[in-house]
C-alpha positions in Angstrom: -26.0 3.1 14.1 -25.2 6.0 11.7 -21.6 7.0 11.0 -20.0 9.3 8.5 -18.2 7.7 5.5 -16.7 8.4 2.1 -19.0 6.6 -0.4 -18.2 5.9 -4.1 -21.7 6.0 -5.7 -20.5 4.8 -9.1 -17.2 4.2 -11.0 -15.8 7.5 -12.1 -18.1 9.5 -9.8 -16.8 11.8 -7.1 -16.8 10.6 -3.5 -19.7 11.6 -1.3 -19.1 12.3 2.4 -22.4 11.1 3.9 -24.0 9.2 6.8 -24.4 5.5 6.5 -26.2 2.9 8.7 -23.6 0.4 10.0 -24.9 -2.8 11.6 -23.7 -4.4 14.8 -21.1 -7.1 14.3 -22.4 -10.6 13.6 -20.7 -13.9 14.2 -17.1 -13.8 13.2 -17.1 -10.0 12.8 -15.5 -7.0 14.6 -16.6 -3.4 14.9 -13.7 -0.9 14.9 -13.6 2.8 15.6 -11.1 4.2 13.2 -8.2 6.4 14.5 -6.8 7.0 11.0 -6.9 5.8 7.4 -4.3 6.3 4.7 -5.3 7.6 1.3 -3.6 5.2 -1.1 -3.3 5.3 -4.9 -5.2 2.0 -4.9 -8.3 3.8 -3.6 -8.0 6.1 -6.6 -7.7 3.1 -8.9 -10.9 1.7 -7.4 -12.7 5.0 -8.0 -11.7 5.3 -11.6 -12.3 1.7 -12.5 -8.6 0.6 -13.0 -9.4 -2.0 -10.3 -13.0 -3.3 -10.4 -15.1 -3.5 -7.3 -18.9 -3.7 -6.7 -20.5 -0.2 -6.2 -21.7 1.8 -4.5 -19.0 1.2 -2.0 -17.2 2.7 1.0 -13.6 3.0 0.1 -10.5 3.0 2.2 -8.3 -0.1 2.9 -5.4 1.2 5.0 -6.5 1.8 8.6 -6.0 1.4 12.3 -8.3 1.9 15.2 -9.8 0.5 18.4 -12.2 -2.4 18.7 -15.7 -1.3 19.8 -17.4 -4.7 19.9 -16.9 -8.3 18.6 -19.4 -10.8 17.4 -19.8 -14.4 18.5 -16.7 -16.6 18.0 -14.1 -13.8 17.9 -11.4 -14.5 20.5 -8.2 -13.0 19.2 -9.3 -9.4 19.9 -11.6 -7.8 22.4 -13.3 -4.4 23.0 -10.7 -1.7 23.7 -7.9 -3.4 21.7 -5.8 -1.4 19.3 -5.8 -3.1 15.8 -4.5 -2.7 12.3 -6.9 -3.5 9.4 -5.8 -6.2 6.9 -7.6 -5.6 3.6 -6.4 -8.9 2.0 -6.9 -11.7 4.6 -5.8 -15.2 3.4 -8.2 -18.1 3.5 -5.5 -20.7 4.4 -6.9 -23.3 2.1 -6.7 -22.2 -1.6 -3.7 -23.4 -3.7 -1.6 -20.3 -3.1 -2.2 -20.4 0.7 -1.2 -24.1 0.8 2.1 -23.1 -0.9 2.6 -20.4 1.7 2.0 -17.6 -0.8 -0.8 -16.0 1.3 -0.4 -12.6 -0.6 -1.8 -14.4 -3.7 -4.8 -15.9 -1.9 -7.6 -16.6 -4.4 -10.3 -15.7 -1.9 -8.8 -12.7 -0.2 -11.2 -10.2 -1.8 -14.4 -12.2 -1.6 -15.7 -9.9 1.1 -15.7 -7.0 -1.2 -19.0 -8.3 -2.7 -20.8 -8.4 0.6 -23.3 -5.9 1.8 -21.4 -3.8 4.3 -23.8 -1.1 5.3 -26.6 1.0 3.9 -27.2 4.6 3.1 -29.8 6.5 5.0 -32.3 5.8 2.2 -31.7 2.1 2.3 -29.2 1.6 -0.6 -26.8 -1.3 -0.1 -23.1 -0.5 0.2 -20.1 -2.7 -0.3 -16.7 -2.5 1.4 -14.3 -1.3 -1.3 -11.4 -3.6 -0.4 -13.0 -5.6 2.5 -12.5 -3.1 5.3 -14.2 0.3 4.3 -11.7 2.4 6.3 -12.9 5.8 5.0 -15.5 5.9 7.8 -15.7 6.8 11.5 -16.4 3.2 12.2 -16.4 -0.1 10.3 -17.5 -3.7 10.7 -15.2 -6.3 9.2 -14.5 -10.0 9.2 -12.4 -11.0 12.2 -9.7 -12.1 9.7 -9.3 -8.5 8.6 -8.2 -7.4 12.1 -4.7 -7.8 13.5 -3.7 -6.8 17.0 -1.4 -3.8 17.0 1.9 -4.5 18.8 2.9 -2.2 21.6 5.1 0.8 20.9 3.4 1.9 17.7 1.3 5.1 17.7 -2.2 4.2 16.8 -2.7 7.0 14.2 0.5 6.3 12.4 -0.2 2.5 12.6 -2.7 2.9 9.8 0.2 3.0 7.3 1.2 -0.5 8.3 -1.9 -1.8 6.6 -0.7 -1.2 3.0 2.1 1.3 2.2 4.7 0.0 4.7 3.9 -3.6 4.3 4.1 -3.2 0.5 7.4 -1.2 0.5 9.0 -3.4 3.2 8.0 -6.6 1.4 9.1 -5.4 -2.0 12.6 -5.0 -0.6 12.9 -7.9 1.9 10.6 -10.5 0.3 10.4 -9.9 -3.4 13.8 -8.3 -4.4 15.6 -9.7 -1.3 18.0 -6.8 -1.1 21.3 -7.8 0.5 23.6 -5.5 2.6 25.9 -3.5 0.3 23.7 -3.7 -2.8 22.5 -0.7 -4.7 18.8 0.1 -5.1 16.8 2.5 -7.3 13.2 3.3 -6.3 10.9 4.7 -9.0 8.2 6.9 -7.4 8.4 8.7 -4.1 4.8 8.5 -3.0 3.7 6.7 0.1 4.8 3.2 -1.0 8.0 4.6 -2.6 9.0 6.4 0.6 8.4 3.2 2.6 10.5 1.3 0.1 13.3 3.8 0.5 13.3 3.4 4.3 13.2 -0.4 3.9 16.2 -0.3 1.5 18.1 1.6 4.2 17.0 -1.0 6.8 18.2 -3.8 4.5 21.7 -2.2 4.4 21.7 -1.0 0.8 24.9 1.0 0.1 23.4 3.4 -2.4 19.7 4.2 -2.6 18.6 6.3 -5.7 15.1 7.8 -5.6 13.5 8.7 -9.0 10.4 10.9 -9.4 8.9 13.3 -11.8 8.6 16.0 -9.2 11.7 17.9 -7.9 9.7 18.7 -4.8 10.0 15.0 -3.8 13.7 15.2 -3.3 13.6 16.4 0.3 11.1 13.7 1.3 13.1 11.0 -0.5 16.4 11.9 1.2 14.7 12.1 4.6 13.5 8.5 3.9 17.0 7.2 3.2 17.8 8.1 -0.4 21.5 8.9 -1.0 20.8 10.3 -4.5 17.8 11.8 -6.3 17.2 11.6 -10.1 14.5 13.6 -11.8 12.6 11.2 -14.1 13.3 11.8 -17.8 14.2 9.8 -20.9 17.8 9.9 -19.6 17.1 8.3 -16.2 18.7 4.9 -16.9 21.9 6.5 -18.2 22.0 8.8 -15.1 21.6 5.8 -12.8 24.3 3.9 -14.6 26.6 6.9 -14.1 26.0 6.8 -10.4 26.8 3.1 -10.2 30.1 2.7 -12.1 28.3 2.3 -15.4 26.8 -1.0 -14.2 23.3 -0.1 -13.1 21.7 -0.9 -9.8 21.5 -4.4 -8.3 17.8 -3.8 -7.6 15.1 -1.5 -9.1 11.7 -1.2 -7.4 9.0 0.4 -9.5 6.2 2.0 -7.4 4.3 3.9 -10.1 2.6 1.4 -12.4 3.4 3.2 -15.7 4.9 1.5 -18.7 7.5 4.2 -19.1 8.7 3.8 -15.5 8.7 0.0 -15.6 10.8 0.1 -18.7 13.2 2.7 -17.1 13.5 0.5 -14.0 14.4 -2.5 -16.1 16.9 -0.5 -18.1 18.5 0.9 -14.9 19.1 -2.6 -13.5 22.6 -4.2 -13.9 23.1 -7.3 -15.9 21.9 -10.2 -13.7 20.0 -7.8 -11.3 16.4 -7.8 -10.2 13.5 -5.5 -11.2 10.4 -5.6 -9.0 7.2 -4.0 -10.1 5.0 -2.8 -7.2 2.9 -0.2 -9.0 -0.6 -1.0 -10.2 -1.1 0.1 -13.8 -4.0 -0.1 -16.2 -4.4 -2.6 -19.0 -3.3 0.1 -21.4 0.2 0.3 -19.9 2.0 -2.2 -22.1 5.7 -2.9 -21.7 7.7 -4.5 -24.5 11.0 -6.4 -24.5 12.9 -8.1 -27.3 14.1 -11.7 -27.0 17.8 -10.8 -27.3 17.8 -8.4 -24.5 16.1 -10.8 -22.1 18.9 -13.3 -22.9 21.7 -10.8 -22.9 20.9 -8.9 -19.7 20.0 -12.0 -17.6 17.8 -9.8 -15.4 14.8 -10.9 -13.3 11.5 -9.1 -13.7 8.9 -9.8 -11.1 5.5 -8.6 -10.0 4.9 -7.9 -6.3 1.5 -8.2 -4.7 1.1 -6.5 -1.3 4.8 -6.8 -0.9 4.6 -10.6 -0.9 3.9 -10.2 2.8 2.1 -12.2 5.4 0.7 -9.3 7.6 0.3 -11.5 10.7 4.1 -12.3 10.4 5.4 -9.0 9.2 3.5 -6.4 11.2 5.3 -7.5 14.5 8.6 -7.2 12.6 7.8 -3.7 11.4 6.6 -2.7 14.9 10.1 -3.7 16.1 11.7 -1.4 13.6 9.4 1.4 14.7 10.3 0.9 18.4 14.0 0.8 17.6 13.8 4.0 15.5 14.8 2.4 12.2 11.3 3.0 10.6 9.7 6.4 10.9 6.0 6.1 10.0 5.4 9.9 10.5 7.9 10.6 7.7 5.6 9.0 5.2 2.8 11.4 6.0 2.7 14.6 4.0 -0.6 15.9 5.3 -3.2 15.0 7.9 -6.7 15.6 6.8 -10.3 15.3 7.9 -12.7 12.9 6.1 -13.9 15.7 3.9 -10.4 16.2 2.6 -10.3 12.8 0.7 -11.5 14.2 -2.7 -8.8 16.8 -2.6 -6.2 14.2 -1.7 -7.3 12.2 -4.8 -6.6 15.3 -6.9 -3.2 15.7 -5.4 -2.3 12.1 -6.2 -3.4 12.7 -9.8 -1.1 15.7 -9.9 1.8 13.6 -8.5 2.0 15.5 -5.3 3.0 14.4 -1.8 3.7 11.1 -0.1 0.7 9.9 1.9 -2.4 11.8 3.1 -3.7 10.5 6.4 -7.3 10.8 7.4 -7.4 11.4 11.2 -10.8 10.8 12.8 
């Protein structure tokens, strides 16, 4: 069956909106009609080669929709069910999974090498990050599909698949923010805005948003920021001035740039925690001297997918949505058609907006 999709023909090439031939679900697979898909910076990283995937590929990894059909052996969802796509399913048997660190599963992205669909001229297509959500419909492994809890709007639920899980997990699982602590969030894009909301949910007493764009201040404050700092070489000093010259208890970096990682580290108090969520290129090198590592006693940690277990955390997030503590719609800066994805990529490159949402 032919559906429309956004196809990356080659690394560095522009996306093509075209028809693809999508097969029926085989054993252990699920076919999903997409309601919406978020346009994440990781999709841009896939298209420009920062993150390597087989091409040509159908991109998109943050989505939600309705099950159309299931293949043999699939029992946890059925046709008509509302679902969230999970782009990084854990295998349950690798070393990381046996330690309970499912977000580091060694086999999570194995499916990206599979043949997902074909172009109308017969060219094989791969799923960019397993789920190929930039399409009207997709066929995925059953492990990539999670039932959507009640009370969450299906379109907005797409954001649960990456931005919200990542931001929530960075605060609650990686940095482990405690009530009353101070938090700085570097970058007020989709993940950054989710991080700000999560810091508020965690009970942070002061939440400082940092971004290069002054236009982000209104979005950041709506998400829970108590203060906004325009990024500059003076950012750490400004943050210390807002925190009794101590620095924040926790800094969360959501950009993936050496300069912002270093600024987040320098903005963290002695003995505090700096968590890096942003995905940067190999050229983004950050340096520290041995004396400062000893003296400041800070913890610097990476954070993959928010250190989350989607099967465990999505129901928790759904509870926050139902109780009004988490506003998914506040993370969306524009709702676009499939054809609008290339322009959304350009906006991300220009540092604009929070999260574009493709609505089918």
